[in-house]
Biopython code that builds the backbone (N, CA, C, O; Angstrom):
import numpy as np
from Bio.PDB.StructureBuilder import StructureBuilder

atoms = [
    (1, "UNK", "N", (98.376, 64.754, 75.870)),
    (1, "UNK", "CA", (97.750, 65.611, 76.771)),
    (1, "UNK", "C", (97.954, 67.048, 76.250)),
    (1, "UNK", "O", (99.002, 67.347, 75.678)),
    (2, "UNK", "N", (96.929, 67.968, 76.450)),
    (2, "UNK", "CA", (96.918, 69.345, 76.002)),
    (2, "UNK", "C", (97.303, 70.023, 77.081)),
    (2, "UNK", "O", (96.789, 69.833, 78.183)),
    (3, "UNK", "N", (98.329, 70.953, 76.842)),
    (3, "UNK", "CA", (98.776, 71.689, 78.129)),
    (3, "UNK", "C", (98.373, 73.279, 77.913)),
    (3, "UNK", "O", (98.781, 74.145, 78.687)),
    (4, "UNK", "N", (97.542, 73.564, 76.797)),
    (4, "UNK", "CA", (97.208, 74.829, 76.585)),
    (4, "UNK", "C", (96.355, 75.481, 77.786)),
    (4, "UNK", "O", (96.691, 76.592, 78.195)),
    (5, "UNK", "N", (95.238, 74.798, 78.369)),
    (5, "UNK", "CA", (94.667, 75.696, 79.330)),
    (5, "UNK", "C", (95.318, 75.773, 80.600)),
    (5, "UNK", "O", (94.923, 76.571, 81.450)),
    (6, "UNK", "N", (96.384, 74.927, 80.816)),
    (6, "UNK", "CA", (97.389, 74.959, 82.108)),
    (6, "UNK", "C", (98.319, 76.110, 81.814)),
    (6, "UNK", "O", (98.596, 76.898, 82.719)),
    (7, "UNK", "N", (98.855, 76.264, 80.508)),
    (7, "UNK", "CA", (99.805, 77.279, 80.437)),
    (7, "UNK", "C", (99.088, 78.803, 80.402)),
    (7, "UNK", "O", (99.686, 79.826, 80.735)),
    (8, "UNK", "N", (97.783, 78.762, 79.965)),
    (8, "UNK", "CA", (97.031, 79.895, 79.784)),
    (8, "UNK", "C", (96.740, 80.387, 81.364)),
    (8, "UNK", "O", (96.932, 81.534, 81.765)),
    (9, "UNK", "N", (96.305, 79.421, 82.064)),
    (9, "UNK", "CA", (96.044, 79.731, 83.639)),
    (9, "UNK", "C", (97.263, 80.207, 84.187)),
    (9, "UNK", "O", (97.260, 81.287, 84.778)),
    (10, "UNK", "N", (98.310, 79.540, 84.069)),
    (10, "UNK", "CA", (99.685, 79.970, 84.590)),
    (10, "UNK", "C", (100.133, 81.279, 84.123)),
    (10, "UNK", "O", (100.779, 81.998, 84.886)),
    (11, "UNK", "N", (99.835, 81.667, 82.885)),
    (11, "UNK", "CA", (100.185, 82.972, 82.261)),
    (11, "UNK", "C", (99.356, 84.066, 82.914)),
    (11, "UNK", "O", (99.909, 85.127, 83.207)),
    (12, "UNK", "N", (98.137, 83.887, 83.147)),
    (12, "UNK", "CA", (97.236, 84.750, 83.667)),
    (12, "UNK", "C", (97.605, 85.055, 85.140)),
    (12, "UNK", "O", (97.468, 86.207, 85.551)),
    (13, "UNK", "N", (98.096, 84.015, 86.005)),
    (13, "UNK", "CA", (98.628, 84.181, 87.310)),
    (13, "UNK", "C", (99.850, 84.965, 87.229)),
    (13, "UNK", "O", (100.040, 85.962, 87.925)),
    (14, "UNK", "N", (100.700, 84.498, 86.353)),
    (14, "UNK", "CA", (102.058, 85.429, 86.242)),
    (14, "UNK", "C", (101.736, 86.807, 86.012)),
    (14, "UNK", "O", (102.287, 87.665, 86.702)),
    (15, "UNK", "N", (100.816, 87.157, 85.022)),
    (15, "UNK", "CA", (100.554, 88.534, 84.804)),
    (15, "UNK", "C", (99.933, 89.215, 85.911)),
    (15, "UNK", "O", (100.159, 90.410, 86.100)),
    (16, "UNK", "N", (99.165, 88.545, 86.660)),
    (16, "UNK", "CA", (98.450, 89.350, 87.837)),
    (16, "UNK", "C", (99.516, 89.598, 88.898)),
    (16, "UNK", "O", (99.483, 90.611, 89.597)),
    (17, "UNK", "N", (100.501, 88.627, 89.018)),
    (17, "UNK", "CA", (101.656, 88.920, 89.935)),
    (17, "UNK", "C", (102.522, 90.206, 89.463)),
    (17, "UNK", "O", (102.935, 91.014, 90.294)),
    (18, "UNK", "N", (102.743, 90.329, 88.226)),
    (18, "UNK", "CA", (103.430, 91.432, 87.633)),
    (18, "UNK", "C", (102.674, 92.733, 87.861)),
    (18, "UNK", "O", (103.173, 93.720, 88.402)),
    (19, "UNK", "N", (101.430, 92.652, 87.404)),
    (19, "UNK", "CA", (100.568, 93.743, 87.528)),
    (19, "UNK", "C", (100.521, 94.307, 89.219)),
    (19, "UNK", "O", (100.521, 95.504, 89.509)),
    (20, "UNK", "N", (100.487, 93.318, 90.115)),
    (20, "UNK", "CA", (100.333, 93.632, 91.453)),
    (20, "UNK", "C", (101.851, 94.333, 91.883)),
    (20, "UNK", "O", (101.928, 95.312, 92.625)),
    (21, "UNK", "N", (102.891, 93.729, 91.349)),
    (21, "UNK", "CA", (104.129, 94.342, 91.822)),
    (21, "UNK", "C", (104.341, 95.752, 91.224)),
    (21, "UNK", "O", (104.902, 96.630, 91.880)),
    (22, "UNK", "N", (103.938, 95.931, 90.112)),
    (22, "UNK", "CA", (103.731, 97.276, 89.485)),
    (22, "UNK", "C", (102.990, 98.155, 90.234)),
    (22, "UNK", "O", (103.467, 99.253, 90.522)),
    (23, "UNK", "N", (101.755, 97.789, 90.634)),
    (23, "UNK", "CA", (100.765, 98.597, 91.468)),
    (23, "UNK", "C", (101.535, 98.951, 92.647)),
    (23, "UNK", "O", (101.642, 100.154, 92.884)),
    (24, "UNK", "N", (102.105, 98.100, 93.449)),
    (24, "UNK", "CA", (102.837, 98.350, 94.659)),
    (24, "UNK", "C", (103.905, 99.363, 94.521)),
    (24, "UNK", "O", (104.083, 100.315, 95.282)),
    (25, "UNK", "N", (104.651, 99.039, 93.392)),
    (25, "UNK", "CA", (105.775, 100.090, 93.304)),
    (25, "UNK", "C", (105.281, 101.462, 93.048)),
    (25, "UNK", "O", (105.819, 102.442, 93.562)),
    (26, "UNK", "N", (104.175, 101.547, 92.190)),
    (26, "UNK", "CA", (103.570, 102.910, 91.960)),
    (26, "UNK", "C", (103.083, 103.614, 93.200)),
    (26, "UNK", "O", (103.297, 104.799, 93.458)),
    (27, "UNK", "N", (102.356, 102.700, 93.994)),
    (27, "UNK", "CA", (101.920, 103.203, 95.324)),
    (27, "UNK", "C", (103.085, 103.693, 96.102)),
    (27, "UNK", "O", (103.006, 104.820, 96.591)),
    (28, "UNK", "N", (104.286, 102.896, 96.298)),
    (28, "UNK", "CA", (105.328, 103.288, 97.093)),
    (28, "UNK", "C", (106.035, 104.516, 96.711)),
    (28, "UNK", "O", (106.726, 105.159, 97.502)),
    (29, "UNK", "N", (105.840, 104.841, 95.423)),
    (29, "UNK", "CA", (106.483, 106.129, 94.926)),
    (29, "UNK", "C", (105.765, 107.558, 95.555)),
    (29, "UNK", "O", (106.247, 108.689, 95.478)),
    (30, "UNK", "N", (104.451, 107.161, 96.211)),
    (30, "UNK", "CA", (103.745, 108.228, 96.859)),
    (30, "UNK", "C", (103.718, 108.241, 98.248)),
    (30, "UNK", "O", (102.938, 108.973, 98.857)),
    (31, "UNK", "N", (104.558, 107.443, 98.842)),
    (31, "UNK", "CA", (104.740, 107.195, 100.077)),
    (31, "UNK", "C", (105.508, 108.400, 100.799)),
    (31, "UNK", "O", (106.357, 109.127, 100.281)),
    (32, "UNK", "N", (105.060, 108.447, 102.004)),
    (32, "UNK", "CA", (105.828, 109.559, 102.876)),
    (32, "UNK", "C", (106.607, 108.849, 103.951)),
    (32, "UNK", "O", (106.128, 108.354, 104.971)),
    (33, "UNK", "N", (107.884, 108.865, 103.583)),
    (33, "UNK", "CA", (108.968, 108.213, 104.437)),
    (33, "UNK", "C", (109.369, 108.779, 105.748)),
    (33, "UNK", "O", (110.107, 108.182, 106.532)),
    (34, "UNK", "N", (108.840, 109.991, 105.966)),
    (34, "UNK", "CA", (109.105, 110.671, 107.283)),
    (34, "UNK", "C", (108.228, 110.137, 108.520)),
    (34, "UNK", "O", (107.055, 109.778, 108.409)),
    (35, "UNK", "N", (108.868, 110.137, 109.553)),
    (35, "UNK", "CA", (108.090, 109.648, 110.737)),
    (35, "UNK", "C", (107.471, 110.910, 111.435)),
    (35, "UNK", "O", (108.233, 111.751, 111.912)),
    (36, "UNK", "N", (106.152, 111.060, 111.506)),
    (36, "UNK", "CA", (105.530, 112.115, 111.910)),
    (36, "UNK", "C", (105.254, 111.997, 113.471)),
    (36, "UNK", "O", (104.320, 111.313, 113.888)),
    (37, "UNK", "N", (106.114, 112.700, 114.320)),
    (37, "UNK", "CA", (105.939, 112.614, 115.728)),
    (37, "UNK", "C", (105.771, 113.846, 116.388)),
    (37, "UNK", "O", (105.383, 113.939, 117.553)),
    (38, "UNK", "N", (106.120, 114.990, 115.504)),
    (38, "UNK", "CA", (106.101, 116.283, 116.206)),
    (38, "UNK", "C", (104.732, 116.871, 116.344)),
    (38, "UNK", "O", (103.810, 116.343, 115.723)),
    (39, "UNK", "N", (104.543, 117.780, 117.004)),
    (39, "UNK", "CA", (103.403, 118.544, 117.581)),
    (39, "UNK", "C", (102.848, 119.203, 116.133)),
    (39, "UNK", "O", (103.589, 119.818, 115.366)),
    (40, "UNK", "N", (101.579, 118.994, 115.920)),
    (40, "UNK", "CA", (101.004, 119.550, 114.677)),
    (40, "UNK", "C", (100.950, 118.466, 113.655)),
    (40, "UNK", "O", (100.223, 118.688, 112.687)),
    (41, "UNK", "N", (101.616, 117.287, 113.700)),
    (41, "UNK", "CA", (101.631, 116.267, 112.714)),
    (41, "UNK", "C", (100.723, 115.140, 112.939)),
    (41, "UNK", "O", (100.615, 114.183, 112.172)),
    (42, "UNK", "N", (100.045, 115.312, 114.084)),
    (42, "UNK", "CA", (99.177, 114.164, 114.514)),
    (42, "UNK", "C", (98.096, 113.642, 113.463)),
    (42, "UNK", "O", (97.723, 112.470, 113.424)),
    (43, "UNK", "N", (97.663, 114.592, 112.666)),
    (43, "UNK", "CA", (96.672, 114.224, 111.793)),
    (43, "UNK", "C", (97.317, 113.373, 110.656)),
    (43, "UNK", "O", (96.542, 112.730, 109.948)),
    (44, "UNK", "N", (98.604, 113.304, 110.418)),
    (44, "UNK", "CA", (99.339, 112.607, 109.409)),
    (44, "UNK", "C", (99.390, 111.221, 109.740)),
    (44, "UNK", "O", (99.352, 110.355, 108.866)),
    (45, "UNK", "N", (99.496, 110.902, 111.267)),
    (45, "UNK", "CA", (99.766, 109.617, 111.530)),
    (45, "UNK", "C", (98.763, 108.526, 111.053)),
    (45, "UNK", "O", (99.105, 107.481, 110.500)),
    (46, "UNK", "N", (97.542, 108.878, 111.321)),
    (46, "UNK", "CA", (96.455, 107.771, 110.860)),
    (46, "UNK", "C", (96.511, 107.463, 109.395)),
    (46, "UNK", "O", (96.263, 106.318, 109.017)),
    (47, "UNK", "N", (96.868, 108.553, 108.420)),
    (47, "UNK", "CA", (96.934, 108.394, 107.011)),
    (47, "UNK", "C", (98.184, 107.574, 106.784)),
    (47, "UNK", "O", (98.162, 106.759, 105.862)),
    (48, "UNK", "N", (99.243, 107.695, 107.504)),
    (48, "UNK", "CA", (100.537, 106.996, 107.253)),
    (48, "UNK", "C", (100.344, 105.588, 107.583)),
    (48, "UNK", "O", (100.808, 104.701, 106.867)),
    (49, "UNK", "N", (99.619, 105.334, 108.729)),
    (49, "UNK", "CA", (99.353, 103.897, 109.098)),
    (49, "UNK", "C", (98.477, 103.247, 108.120)),
    (49, "UNK", "O", (98.763, 102.123, 107.707)),
    (50, "UNK", "N", (97.330, 103.928, 107.679)),
    (50, "UNK", "CA", (96.526, 103.279, 106.721)),
    (50, "UNK", "C", (97.197, 102.957, 105.447)),
    (50, "UNK", "O", (96.898, 101.971, 104.774)),
    (51, "UNK", "N", (98.252, 103.945, 105.080)),
    (51, "UNK", "CA", (98.829, 103.617, 103.910)),
    (51, "UNK", "C", (99.799, 102.299, 103.940)),
    (51, "UNK", "O", (99.933, 101.491, 103.021)),
    (52, "UNK", "N", (100.360, 102.277, 105.051)),
    (52, "UNK", "CA", (101.310, 101.153, 105.214)),
    (52, "UNK", "C", (100.675, 99.800, 105.497)),
    (52, "UNK", "O", (101.278, 98.738, 105.348)),
    (53, "UNK", "N", (99.363, 99.913, 105.933)),
    (53, "UNK", "CA", (98.632, 98.670, 106.112)),
    (53, "UNK", "C", (98.298, 98.095, 104.651)),
    (53, "UNK", "O", (98.350, 96.899, 104.366)),
    (54, "UNK", "N", (97.936, 99.160, 103.742)),
    (54, "UNK", "CA", (97.673, 98.826, 102.233)),
    (54, "UNK", "C", (98.805, 98.276, 101.590)),
    (54, "UNK", "O", (98.679, 97.306, 100.843)),
    (55, "UNK", "N", (99.885, 98.798, 101.809)),
    (55, "UNK", "CA", (101.114, 98.305, 101.364)),
    (55, "UNK", "C", (101.353, 96.837, 101.890)),
    (55, "UNK", "O", (101.603, 95.893, 101.141)),
    (56, "UNK", "N", (101.254, 96.757, 103.176)),
    (56, "UNK", "CA", (101.510, 95.356, 103.642)),
    (56, "UNK", "C", (100.510, 94.308, 103.038)),
    (56, "UNK", "O", (100.948, 93.203, 102.717)),
    (57, "UNK", "N", (99.203, 94.609, 102.874)),
    (57, "UNK", "CA", (98.249, 93.664, 102.395)),
    (57, "UNK", "C", (98.628, 93.354, 100.736)),
    (57, "UNK", "O", (98.426, 92.236, 100.263)),
    (58, "UNK", "N", (99.071, 94.227, 100.098)),
    (58, "UNK", "CA", (99.438, 94.093, 98.805)),
    (58, "UNK", "C", (100.708, 93.246, 98.929)),
    (58, "UNK", "O", (100.800, 92.325, 98.118)),
    (59, "UNK", "N", (101.662, 93.398, 99.774)),
    (59, "UNK", "CA", (102.821, 92.604, 99.829)),
    (59, "UNK", "C", (102.485, 91.094, 100.265)),
    (59, "UNK", "O", (103.179, 90.163, 99.857)),
    (60, "UNK", "N", (101.396, 90.902, 101.109)),
    (60, "UNK", "CA", (101.094, 89.486, 101.443)),
    (60, "UNK", "C", (100.527, 88.733, 100.267)),
    (60, "UNK", "O", (100.829, 87.560, 100.049)),
    (61, "UNK", "N", (99.628, 89.487, 99.450)),
    (61, "UNK", "CA", (99.089, 88.902, 98.378)),
    (61, "UNK", "C", (100.275, 88.545, 97.398)),
    (61, "UNK", "O", (100.437, 87.430, 96.902)),
    (62, "UNK", "N", (101.001, 89.536, 97.208)),
    (62, "UNK", "CA", (102.183, 89.461, 96.063)),
    (62, "UNK", "C", (102.947, 88.242, 96.453)),
    (62, "UNK", "O", (103.166, 87.422, 95.561)),
    (63, "UNK", "N", (103.444, 87.973, 97.818)),
    (63, "UNK", "CA", (104.271, 86.908, 98.198)),
    (63, "UNK", "C", (103.382, 85.521, 97.908)),
    (63, "UNK", "O", (103.817, 84.540, 97.304)),
    (64, "UNK", "N", (102.284, 85.631, 98.372)),
    (64, "UNK", "CA", (101.467, 84.383, 98.205)),
    (64, "UNK", "C", (101.248, 84.041, 96.689)),
    (64, "UNK", "O", (101.333, 82.854, 96.373)),
    (65, "UNK", "N", (101.002, 84.878, 95.823)),
    (65, "UNK", "CA", (100.766, 84.493, 94.383)),
    (65, "UNK", "C", (101.959, 84.322, 93.710)),
    (65, "UNK", "O", (101.946, 83.617, 92.701)),
    (66, "UNK", "N", (103.018, 84.849, 94.090)),
    (66, "UNK", "CA", (104.492, 84.482, 93.453)),
    (66, "UNK", "C", (104.891, 83.162, 93.902)),
    (66, "UNK", "O", (105.431, 82.419, 93.082)),
    (67, "UNK", "N", (104.702, 82.771, 95.085)),
    (67, "UNK", "CA", (104.871, 81.467, 95.399)),
    (67, "UNK", "C", (104.185, 80.480, 94.688)),
    (67, "UNK", "O", (104.743, 79.508, 94.177)),
    (68, "UNK", "N", (102.716, 80.759, 94.633)),
    (68, "UNK", "CA", (101.787, 79.834, 93.719)),
    (68, "UNK", "C", (102.181, 79.779, 92.309)),
    (68, "UNK", "O", (102.136, 78.722, 91.680)),
    (69, "UNK", "N", (102.607, 81.006, 91.736)),
    (69, "UNK", "CA", (103.073, 81.016, 90.337)),
    (69, "UNK", "C", (104.446, 80.232, 90.079)),
    (69, "UNK", "O", (104.634, 79.526, 89.089)),
    (70, "UNK", "N", (105.366, 80.444, 91.082)),
    (70, "UNK", "CA", (106.553, 79.659, 90.648)),
    (70, "UNK", "C", (106.423, 77.935, 90.919)),
    (70, "UNK", "O", (106.914, 77.007, 90.276)),
    (71, "UNK", "N", (105.649, 77.931, 92.012)),
    (71, "UNK", "CA", (105.405, 76.308, 92.265)),
    (71, "UNK", "C", (104.673, 75.720, 91.072)),
    (71, "UNK", "O", (105.053, 74.662, 90.570)),
    (72, "UNK", "N", (103.654, 76.377, 90.626)),
    (72, "UNK", "CA", (102.889, 75.880, 89.357)),
    (72, "UNK", "C", (103.613, 75.932, 88.137)),
    (72, "UNK", "O", (103.435, 75.050, 87.296)),
    (73, "UNK", "N", (104.420, 76.875, 87.942)),
    (73, "UNK", "CA", (105.329, 76.884, 86.617)),
    (73, "UNK", "C", (106.184, 75.634, 86.865)),
    (73, "UNK", "O", (106.388, 74.887, 85.908)),
    (74, "UNK", "N", (106.705, 75.341, 88.075)),
    (74, "UNK", "CA", (107.817, 74.326, 88.114)),
    (74, "UNK", "C", (107.072, 72.940, 87.783)),
    (74, "UNK", "O", (107.437, 72.103, 86.957)),
    (75, "UNK", "N", (105.976, 72.895, 88.595)),
    (75, "UNK", "CA", (105.015, 71.679, 88.319)),
    (75, "UNK", "C", (104.594, 71.386, 86.976)),
    (75, "UNK", "O", (104.552, 70.230, 86.554)),
    (76, "UNK", "N", (104.252, 72.485, 86.223)),
    (76, "UNK", "CA", (103.826, 72.456, 84.668)),
    (76, "UNK", "C", (104.867, 72.043, 83.997)),
    (76, "UNK", "O", (104.688, 71.168, 83.151)),
    (77, "UNK", "N", (106.238, 72.596, 84.226)),
    (77, "UNK", "CA", (107.312, 72.259, 83.364)),
    (77, "UNK", "C", (107.666, 70.779, 83.738)),
    (77, "UNK", "O", (108.152, 70.073, 82.854)),
    (78, "UNK", "N", (107.471, 70.300, 84.899)),
    (78, "UNK", "CA", (107.918, 68.873, 85.174)),
    (78, "UNK", "C", (106.930, 67.879, 84.405)),
    (78, "UNK", "O", (107.301, 66.903, 83.753)),
    (79, "UNK", "N", (105.663, 68.278, 84.585)),
    (79, "UNK", "CA", (104.643, 67.580, 83.995)),
    (79, "UNK", "C", (104.977, 67.404, 82.390)),
    (79, "UNK", "O", (104.973, 66.329, 81.791)),
    (80, "UNK", "N", (105.224, 68.512, 81.907)),
    (80, "UNK", "CA", (105.514, 68.710, 80.434)),
    (80, "UNK", "C", (106.584, 67.888, 79.993)),
    (80, "UNK", "O", (106.453, 67.221, 78.967)),
    (81, "UNK", "N", (107.753, 67.864, 80.739)),
    (81, "UNK", "CA", (108.861, 67.058, 80.458)),
    (81, "UNK", "C", (108.716, 65.551, 80.727)),
    (81, "UNK", "O", (109.272, 64.748, 79.978)),
    (82, "UNK", "N", (107.964, 65.139, 81.803)),
    (82, "UNK", "CA", (107.732, 63.866, 81.908)),
    (82, "UNK", "C", (106.832, 63.233, 80.875)),
    (82, "UNK", "O", (106.953, 62.031, 80.638)),
    (83, "UNK", "N", (105.786, 64.095, 80.141)),
    (83, "UNK", "CA", (105.176, 63.705, 79.102)),
    (83, "UNK", "C", (105.731, 63.461, 77.842)),
    (83, "UNK", "O", (105.295, 62.725, 76.958)),
    (84, "UNK", "N", (106.987, 64.324, 77.852)),
    (84, "UNK", "CA", (107.798, 63.890, 76.405)),
    (84, "UNK", "C", (108.906, 62.741, 76.579)),
    (84, "UNK", "O", (109.591, 62.338, 75.639)),
    (85, "UNK", "N", (108.985, 62.340, 77.682)),
    (85, "UNK", "CA", (109.901, 61.029, 77.655)),
    (85, "UNK", "C", (109.376, 59.854, 76.869)),
    (85, "UNK", "O", (108.190, 59.538, 76.970)),
    (86, "UNK", "N", (110.157, 59.237, 76.141)),
    (86, "UNK", "CA", (109.692, 58.050, 75.342)),
    (86, "UNK", "C", (109.163, 56.924, 76.253)),
    (86, "UNK", "O", (109.693, 56.523, 77.289)),
    (87, "UNK", "N", (108.005, 56.481, 75.674)),
    (87, "UNK", "CA", (107.438, 55.360, 76.398)),
    (87, "UNK", "C", (108.087, 54.023, 76.500)),
    (87, "UNK", "O", (107.542, 53.119, 77.133)),
]
sb = StructureBuilder()
sb.init_structure("model")
sb.init_model(0)
sb.init_chain("A")
sb.init_seg("    ")
for serial, (resi, resn, name, xyz) in enumerate(atoms, 1):
    if name == "N":
        sb.init_residue(resn, " ", resi, " ")
    sb.init_atom(name, np.array(xyz, "f"), 0.0, 1.0, " ", f" {name:<3s}", serial, name[0])
structure = sb.get_structure()
């Protein structure tokens, strides 16, 4: 059995997870950690809420794709090892 397409697919998925993690960390560098509740800062609140919604969306995709990548890698390794057993 040829494992090349499965390994290539898993590799692409793993790279996507890594790129998504890097993108999330780069976005987080520009976050404003201050809570804007004072008078005159009302204009900053919607921007801050929108920013954290984007981060939350990236986190959900990152968690889901990480679970899929780990599960897929374990299954792929198991199938490979099973295929290597002597008949």
